[in-house]
C-alpha positions as CSV (number, residue, x, y, z in Angstrom):
1,M,192.1,47.4,-0.8
2,N,195.3,48.5,-2.4
3,K,195.3,45.2,-4.5
4,L,191.6,45.9,-5.7
5,Y,192.7,49.5,-6.1
6,K,195.6,48.5,-7.8
7,I,193.8,45.6,-10.3
8,I,190.7,48.9,-11.3
9,L,193.8,51.4,-11.9
10,I,195.0,48.4,-14.1
11,I,192.1,47.9,-16.1
12,I,191.1,51.4,-16.7
13,M,194.4,52.2,-17.8
14,V,194.2,49.0,-20.3
15,S,190.9,49.9,-21.0
16,F,191.2,53.7,-21.7
17,P,194.1,53.7,-24.5
18,K,192.1,51.2,-26.2
19,F,188.9,53.5,-26.9
20,L,191.3,56.4,-27.8
21,L,193.2,54.4,-30.4
22,S,189.6,53.1,-32.0
23,A,189.1,56.8,-32.3
24,D,192.3,57.4,-33.2
25,M,192.1,54.6,-36.1
26,V,188.7,55.5,-37.0
27,G,190.2,59.3,-37.8
28,Y,193.5,57.4,-40.0
29,L,190.9,54.8,-42.0
30,M,188.8,58.3,-42.6
31,D,191.6,60.3,-43.8
32,Q,193.0,57.2,-46.0
33,A,189.2,56.9,-47.0
34,E,189.3,60.4,-48.3
35,Q,192.6,60.4,-50.1
36,E,191.8,57.8,-51.9
37,Y,188.2,58.9,-52.7
38,N,189.8,62.6,-53.8
39,E,193.0,60.7,-56.1
40,K,190.0,58.3,-57.7
41,N,190.7,55.1,-56.3
42,Y,187.6,54.0,-55.9
43,S,188.2,50.6,-54.8
44,K,190.0,51.1,-52.2
45,A,188.2,54.2,-50.7
46,Y,185.3,52.1,-51.1
47,T,186.7,49.3,-49.2
48,A,188.4,51.5,-46.4
49,L,184.3,53.3,-46.1
50,Q,182.5,50.4,-46.2
51,N,184.7,49.4,-42.6
52,I,184.1,53.3,-41.4
53,A,180.4,53.4,-42.2
54,P,179.0,51.2,-39.8
55,T,180.7,53.7,-36.9
56,G,178.0,56.4,-38.4
57,H,180.6,58.5,-39.4
58,P,178.7,60.9,-41.6
59,K,181.6,61.9,-43.8
60,A,182.1,58.5,-45.0
61,I,178.7,57.4,-45.5
62,Y,178.2,60.6,-47.7
63,L,181.3,59.7,-49.8
64,L,179.9,55.9,-50.1
65,G,176.4,57.8,-50.7
66,N,177.8,59.6,-53.4
67,M,179.7,56.7,-55.1
68,Y,176.6,54.7,-55.3
69,L,174.8,57.7,-56.8
70,E,177.3,58.5,-59.5
71,G,178.3,55.2,-59.8
72,L,181.9,55.6,-58.6
73,G,183.7,52.2,-58.4
74,V,180.4,50.6,-57.9
75,D,177.1,50.3,-59.4
76,K,174.9,52.7,-59.4
77,N,172.6,52.2,-56.6
78,Y,170.1,55.1,-56.0
79,E,168.2,53.4,-52.9
80,A,171.5,53.2,-51.0
81,A,172.4,56.8,-52.1
82,H,169.7,58.3,-51.1
83,E,169.1,56.8,-47.4
84,M,172.7,57.1,-47.5
85,I,173.0,61.4,-48.8
86,L,170.1,61.6,-46.1
87,F,171.7,60.6,-43.1
88,A,174.7,62.8,-44.0
89,S,172.6,66.0,-44.6
90,Q,171.5,65.2,-41.1
91,N,174.2,64.5,-39.3
92,L,177.1,65.9,-41.2
93,Y,176.8,70.1,-40.5
94,K,178.9,69.3,-37.0
95,N,181.9,67.7,-38.7
96,D,182.1,69.4,-42.1
97,K,179.5,72.4,-43.2
98,I,180.9,72.8,-46.9
99,M,180.1,69.2,-46.8
100,A,176.5,68.8,-45.8
101,S,175.7,71.6,-48.0
102,E,176.9,69.4,-50.6
103,A,175.2,66.5,-49.2
104,Q,171.8,68.9,-48.3
105,N,171.7,70.2,-52.4
106,K,172.4,66.1,-54.1
107,L,169.6,65.5,-51.5
108,S,167.4,68.2,-52.7
109,E,168.1,66.9,-56.9
110,M,167.7,63.4,-55.9
111,Y,164.1,64.3,-53.9
112,E,163.3,66.7,-57.5
113,K,164.2,64.1,-59.8
114,G,162.7,61.2,-57.7
115,M,166.2,59.4,-57.7
116,G,166.3,56.2,-55.1
117,T,163.2,58.2,-53.5
118,I,159.4,59.0,-54.8
119,K,159.9,62.7,-56.7
120,N,158.7,65.0,-53.9
121,N,159.1,68.8,-54.8
122,I,158.1,70.0,-51.5
123,E,161.0,67.7,-49.4
124,A,163.7,69.1,-52.4
125,Y,162.8,72.8,-51.8
126,K,163.1,72.3,-47.7
127,W,167.0,70.7,-48.3
128,L,167.8,73.3,-51.0
129,Y,166.9,75.8,-48.4
130,I,168.4,74.5,-45.6
131,A,171.8,74.4,-48.2
132,N,171.3,78.0,-48.7
133,N,170.4,78.7,-45.1
134,T,173.7,77.0,-43.4
135,S,176.0,77.7,-46.1
136,T,179.0,79.5,-45.2
137,T,178.8,81.1,-49.0
138,S,176.2,82.2,-51.2
139,N,176.0,80.7,-55.0
140,A,173.6,82.0,-57.6
141,N,173.3,78.6,-59.0
142,S,171.4,77.4,-55.7
143,L,169.4,80.9,-55.5
144,N,168.1,80.3,-59.2
145,A,167.5,76.4,-58.1
146,L,165.9,77.6,-55.2
147,N,163.5,80.0,-56.9
148,S,162.6,76.6,-59.6
149,L,161.8,74.6,-57.3
150,K,159.6,77.0,-56.1
151,S,157.4,77.9,-59.4
152,L,156.9,74.0,-58.8
153,I,155.0,74.4,-55.2
154,S,151.9,76.3,-53.8
155,D,152.8,79.2,-51.3
156,K,151.3,76.5,-48.8
157,E,153.4,73.7,-49.5
158,E,156.6,76.7,-49.4
159,A,155.5,77.8,-46.2
160,L,155.5,74.1,-45.1
161,A,158.9,73.4,-46.8
162,I,160.3,76.3,-44.6
163,K,158.7,75.8,-41.3
164,E,160.5,72.5,-41.4
165,A,163.7,73.3,-42.8
166,K,163.9,76.3,-40.2
167,L,163.0,73.5,-37.3
168,F,165.9,71.7,-38.7
169,I,168.2,74.3,-38.5
170,F,166.9,75.2,-35.1
171,N,167.6,71.6,-34.2
172,T,171.0,71.2,-35.5
173,S,172.4,74.2,-34.1
174,N,170.8,73.3,-30.9
175,K,172.9,70.4,-31.2
176,E,176.1,72.0,-32.4
177,D,176.2,74.4,-28.9
178,N,175.7,71.3,-26.8
């Protein structure tokens, strides 16, 4: 029994630091990738972000999506950008509220212009509404854009967009509390 206990203890001691190391490694790699991105070293940032993105890290996925959207070190790919920025818009709030708002604003613009997705003013309004109502700061440009989008949809469509936005905000807030 004592020998079994020692074996289990050794396995735990060997395995647990690997989990901690992998979490720390992703954080370290993300810091490096973000630094390369901010310094406009897009080829290095792209390589690092490509390695981090499969872990589901929303910040890495957002930065990759933005690279595809803007053609930063890669060919523009609006479809890939849309998928990545949508994922980030849905998942980034817990990690980085400012970047989440930025992603949601970009996603709104993509829906409004039909970039990488079918043009959809209701979705554009919904995501801009979310960005405006979850942002830590309010800005006049964003409110003007929301009013501009409002003029493109009916009252019924606006009510639907707001309902979906409020549900998203509620669900996001509940996830954050858990």
